[in-house]
N, C-alpha and C positions, 0 to 999 in steps of 0.2 A: 453670939450673934444678936444684932440689934434688928429689931422691925421697922423699918422706914417708912412703912405706910403702904398704898398700893402704887406700883410701878408709873411713873409719867414720861420719865426720860430714860433710854438705855443705849449707849453708844452713839447718841446724836439724833436717835431716831424717837419721836414725841409719840405717846401712845394714849391715847382717851377711850376710856370704856363707857358703856350707858348699859348696865347690869340689867335694868328694867327691860329694855329693848333688846338685849342680847346683841348688840352692837359693838365693833370696836374697829377704832380708827387709827393708822400709823402713818404719818407724814416726817418729814425733815424740814419743816418749815425754819426753823432756826438755822440750821447747818447752810440752807439754800442761800439765806440772806448773807452767813458769814464769808461763803465763795464768791458770791456777787459782790461783795465789798472786796475780798481781796484783789479780787481781777477787775476791779473799778469798772463794773458793771451793775451798780445797785440802784442807779438812775437812767438804767437804759431803754429807750422805747420797746415797749410790749409786742410780741409776734404772736400769733395764732397757733404755729406750726414750731416742732424743733429743727425741722429740716427742709431746705427747698428742694421740691420733687424736680424744679427745672435744672438744678444744677448737679453737674456728674463730676465729683471729686477725681482729679489724677494725680499719677506720680510725677513727681517733678524732674526736670532731666538730669542725668548724672552730673554736669557742671554747676548744677545751682547746689550749694550747700550753705546752710545754715549755722550760724554762729552758736554755740553751745550755750550762752545764755538764754537766746530765743528757744533753741530745742528745750532745753529744761522747763523754762516759762510754759512752753504749750505740752509739754509731757505732764506738768504739775496739774494744769486747767482739766487736759481729759482724766488725769487721775481723779480729780475731784468730782468731775460729772460723773465717773463711773460708780463712785461710792453711793453718790445718790440714785443711780440708777440700779445699783444692785439691792440696795434698801428698800425702797419705797417709791422707786418711778419706771417702773417699765413703759410708759409711754416714750422714753428718751433711749430705749435700748438701740432703735435701729440707727439714729443719729450718732448715738456714742460709738458703735460700734463701726461707724462709718470714718468717723473722723481717728479713730483710735490707730486705723491702718497707716498712719502717715507722722509717727511721732519721731521717726528719726531723722526724718528732711523735710518739715512743715512750711509750707507757703504760706502766701496772702490767702489764697483761696481757702485753705484749710484753717487760717485763723477765723476768718469771716463764717466759714460753718460751725466752728466753734463759739465765737459770738452770737450768731444766732440762738445755740441751744440756750447759752445765758439769758438771751432775751426772752425767749420762751419760758425759762424758769422764775424769770423776774415775775410773769403775769400769773403764773400757777405756782407761786408757794404752798399755797395752802392744801393743794390737791396732795393725796395720798392714796392708799390701801385703804378699803372699807369692808370691813367683813359684816354680815348680815343679812345677805340675802339668801336665796336658797338654790343656786346653780352649783353645779360641780361638774367639772367636765375640761378638756383641754382642745385648743386650737393649735394648726401649725401651718406656717405657709412658705414659699420659697419662690424665688424670681428665677429666672432659668439664664444663666450665664451674663449677666450684667454688668461683671468686673472687667477691667482691663485685662486680667489673666483669664477670663470667660470661667471664672468659676462663680458658683452662685452663692446667692446669700441667704440662709433659711431662719424662721424664727420659730417660738412657740409660746405659749402660756396655759398653764395649767390653775385650774379656778376650783377654789373651795370655800363654800358658805357664800358664794357671791364675789368673790374678790382672787385676784392672783396669788399664788404661793410660791410657783417657779415660773421663772421667765427668762428668754434668752434670744440673740439676735447675733448670728455669726455667720462667717465665710464657711463655706463647706470646705472639705479637703480635698476632694478631687474634682475633676470636669465632668458635670453629668451630660450625657448624649441625647437624651430628651427630657421634655417636662416631666414625662413619668416618673422617671429616674430621679430627677431631682426631687420632687414631690416625696418621693419614698426613703429618700437617704433624710429628707427634713423631718 
Protein backbone atom coordinates (compact mmCIF):
# COMPACT_ATOMS: atom_id res chain seq x y z
CA UNK A 1 0.00 0.00 0.00
CA UNK A 2 1.29 3.47 -0.87
CA UNK A 3 0.46 6.69 0.96
CA UNK A 4 -0.45 9.24 -1.72
CA UNK A 5 -0.98 12.05 0.79
CA UNK A 6 -4.21 13.85 1.67
CA UNK A 7 -7.21 13.02 -0.50
CA UNK A 8 -7.93 15.80 -2.99
CA UNK A 9 -10.02 14.12 -5.72
CA UNK A 10 -12.16 10.99 -5.57
CA UNK A 11 -14.42 9.84 -8.43
CA UNK A 12 -14.49 13.36 -9.85
CA UNK A 13 -15.36 14.95 -6.51
CA UNK A 14 -12.86 17.56 -5.38
CA UNK A 15 -12.17 17.69 -1.64
CA UNK A 16 -10.74 20.66 0.23
CA UNK A 17 -10.07 20.45 3.96
CA UNK A 18 -9.21 23.09 6.52
CA UNK A 19 -8.27 21.15 9.64
CA UNK A 20 -7.69 24.28 11.74
CA UNK A 21 -11.23 25.58 11.15
CA UNK A 22 -12.69 22.04 11.00
CA UNK A 23 -14.24 22.65 7.58
CA UNK A 24 -14.67 20.40 4.57
CA UNK A 25 -15.75 21.48 1.09
CA UNK A 26 -16.64 19.04 -1.69
CA UNK A 27 -17.41 20.12 -5.22
CA UNK A 28 -17.25 18.92 -8.83
CA UNK A 29 -15.85 21.98 -10.57
CA UNK A 30 -13.68 20.03 -13.04
CA UNK A 31 -16.45 17.51 -13.81
CA UNK A 32 -18.93 20.31 -14.46
CA UNK A 33 -16.46 21.99 -16.81
CA UNK A 34 -16.01 18.68 -18.63
CA UNK A 35 -19.74 18.13 -19.21
CA UNK A 36 -20.27 21.76 -20.22
CA UNK A 37 -17.57 21.32 -22.86
CA UNK A 38 -18.92 17.94 -24.01
CA UNK A 39 -22.39 19.37 -24.61
CA UNK A 40 -21.19 22.66 -26.11
CA UNK A 41 -22.32 24.81 -23.19
CA UNK A 42 -19.00 26.05 -21.76
CA UNK A 43 -19.54 29.59 -23.08
CA UNK A 44 -23.31 29.68 -22.55
CA UNK A 45 -24.95 32.70 -20.97
CA UNK A 46 -25.25 32.32 -17.21
CA UNK A 47 -28.67 32.02 -15.60
CA UNK A 48 -29.61 32.30 -11.91
CA UNK A 49 -31.96 29.32 -11.48
CA UNK A 50 -31.78 25.72 -12.75
CA UNK A 51 -35.48 25.57 -13.72
CA UNK A 52 -37.95 28.07 -15.09
CA UNK A 53 -40.93 28.19 -12.69
CA UNK A 54 -43.20 29.44 -15.49
CA UNK A 55 -42.57 26.49 -17.81
CA UNK A 56 -44.50 23.26 -17.29
CA UNK A 57 -42.91 20.31 -19.08
CA UNK A 58 -45.37 17.93 -20.73
CA UNK A 59 -45.24 14.64 -22.57
CA UNK A 60 -45.16 14.92 -26.33
CA UNK A 61 -48.00 13.49 -28.42
CA UNK A 62 -47.73 9.80 -29.28
CA UNK A 63 -47.20 10.56 -32.98
CA UNK A 64 -44.02 12.54 -32.21
CA UNK A 65 -41.00 10.30 -32.09
CA UNK A 66 -37.41 11.32 -31.71
CA UNK A 67 -34.54 9.68 -33.57
CA UNK A 68 -32.34 7.33 -31.58
CA UNK A 69 -29.25 9.57 -31.81
CA UNK A 70 -31.10 12.57 -30.35
CA UNK A 71 -32.65 10.37 -27.66
CA UNK A 72 -29.25 8.91 -26.72
CA UNK A 73 -27.69 12.39 -26.54
CA UNK A 74 -30.54 13.61 -24.31
CA UNK A 75 -30.16 10.59 -22.02
CA UNK A 76 -26.41 11.18 -21.86
CA UNK A 77 -26.92 14.84 -20.93
CA UNK A 78 -29.46 13.97 -18.22
CA UNK A 79 -27.21 11.19 -16.89
CA UNK A 80 -24.28 13.60 -16.69
CA UNK A 81 -26.43 16.06 -14.77
CA UNK A 82 -27.56 13.26 -12.45
CA UNK A 83 -23.97 12.46 -11.50
CA UNK A 84 -23.40 16.09 -10.49
CA UNK A 85 -26.73 16.14 -8.64
CA UNK A 86 -25.98 12.96 -6.69
CA UNK A 87 -22.40 13.94 -5.89
CA UNK A 88 -22.40 17.53 -4.68
CA UNK A 89 -25.25 19.54 -6.20
CA UNK A 90 -28.56 19.19 -4.32
CA UNK A 91 -29.61 22.54 -5.80
CA UNK A 92 -30.32 20.96 -9.19
CA UNK A 93 -32.25 17.93 -7.87
CA UNK A 94 -35.73 19.15 -8.75
CA UNK A 95 -34.77 20.34 -12.23
CA UNK A 96 -32.90 17.14 -13.09
CA UNK A 97 -35.74 15.03 -11.71
CA UNK A 98 -38.17 16.90 -13.95
CA UNK A 99 -36.18 16.52 -17.18
CA UNK A 100 -35.35 12.87 -16.52
CA UNK A 101 -39.04 11.94 -16.86
CA UNK A 102 -38.92 12.62 -20.61
CA UNK A 103 -35.87 10.54 -21.58
CA UNK A 104 -37.78 8.20 -23.88
CA UNK A 105 -39.19 10.91 -26.16
CA UNK A 106 -37.55 14.32 -25.57
CA UNK A 107 -38.71 17.31 -27.50
CA UNK A 108 -37.47 20.87 -27.97
CA UNK A 109 -38.97 22.07 -24.68
CA UNK A 110 -37.17 19.30 -22.79
CA UNK A 111 -33.86 20.18 -24.44
CA UNK A 112 -34.42 23.82 -23.49
CA UNK A 113 -34.88 22.75 -19.85
CA UNK A 114 -31.68 20.66 -19.95
CA UNK A 115 -29.73 23.54 -21.50
CA UNK A 116 -31.05 25.82 -18.74
CA UNK A 117 -29.58 23.48 -16.10
CA UNK A 118 -26.24 23.56 -17.95
CA UNK A 119 -26.40 27.37 -18.08
CA UNK A 120 -27.05 27.46 -14.33
CA UNK A 121 -24.11 25.13 -13.68
CA UNK A 122 -21.92 27.31 -15.90
CA UNK A 123 -22.36 30.19 -13.46
CA UNK A 124 -22.12 28.09 -10.31
CA UNK A 125 -19.23 25.73 -11.09
CA UNK A 126 -17.45 26.33 -7.80
CA UNK A 127 -20.48 25.65 -5.61
CA UNK A 128 -20.58 22.44 -3.64
CA UNK A 129 -21.33 21.15 -0.19
CA UNK A 130 -19.56 22.89 2.70
CA UNK A 131 -19.41 21.09 6.04
CA UNK A 132 -18.48 23.08 9.10
CA UNK A 133 -21.60 24.72 10.48
CA UNK A 134 -23.49 23.37 13.41
CA UNK A 135 -26.98 22.56 12.18
CA UNK A 136 -28.27 18.99 12.04
CA UNK A 137 -31.79 18.12 10.93
CA UNK A 138 -33.97 17.57 7.94
CA UNK A 139 -36.50 19.21 5.67
CA UNK A 140 -39.16 17.77 3.42
CA UNK A 141 -41.78 19.27 1.15
CA UNK A 142 -44.08 18.28 -1.66
CA UNK A 143 -46.42 19.88 -4.13
CA UNK A 144 -49.89 18.51 -4.57
CA UNK A 145 -50.67 16.87 -7.90
CA UNK A 146 -48.71 19.19 -10.19
CA UNK A 147 -47.89 16.51 -12.76
CA UNK A 148 -49.97 15.58 -15.78
CA UNK A 149 -50.76 12.30 -14.07
CA UNK A 150 -51.77 14.15 -10.86
CA UNK A 151 -48.91 12.58 -8.94
CA UNK A 152 -47.08 14.88 -6.57
CA UNK A 153 -43.37 15.63 -6.53
CA UNK A 154 -41.72 15.44 -3.14
CA UNK A 155 -38.26 16.17 -1.93
CA UNK A 156 -36.13 16.04 1.17
CA UNK A 157 -32.75 17.06 2.49
CA UNK A 158 -30.98 15.94 5.66
CA UNK A 159 -28.24 18.11 7.11
CA UNK A 160 -25.27 17.23 9.31
CA UNK A 161 -22.73 19.78 10.47
CA UNK A 162 -24.36 22.51 8.42
CA UNK A 163 -24.42 20.73 5.04
CA UNK A 164 -26.52 18.23 3.13
CA UNK A 165 -25.66 14.55 3.48
CA UNK A 166 -28.74 13.07 1.82
CA UNK A 167 -31.19 14.62 -0.63
CA UNK A 168 -33.70 13.66 -3.29
CA UNK A 169 -36.52 14.99 -5.44
CA UNK A 170 -38.86 12.49 -7.05
CA UNK A 171 -42.38 11.83 -8.23
CA UNK A 172 -44.46 10.00 -5.63
CA UNK A 173 -45.75 6.53 -6.43
CA UNK A 174 -49.45 7.21 -5.88
CA UNK A 175 -51.96 10.04 -6.27
CA UNK A 176 -52.59 11.89 -3.01
CA UNK A 177 -56.15 12.89 -2.24
CA UNK A 178 -55.23 15.82 0.00
CA UNK A 179 -52.33 18.14 0.74
CA UNK A 180 -52.01 16.50 4.17
CA UNK A 181 -51.63 13.08 2.56
CA UNK A 182 -48.96 14.29 0.12
CA UNK A 183 -46.96 15.88 2.94
CA UNK A 184 -47.24 12.68 4.99
CA UNK A 185 -46.02 10.55 2.05
CA UNK A 186 -43.12 12.94 1.50
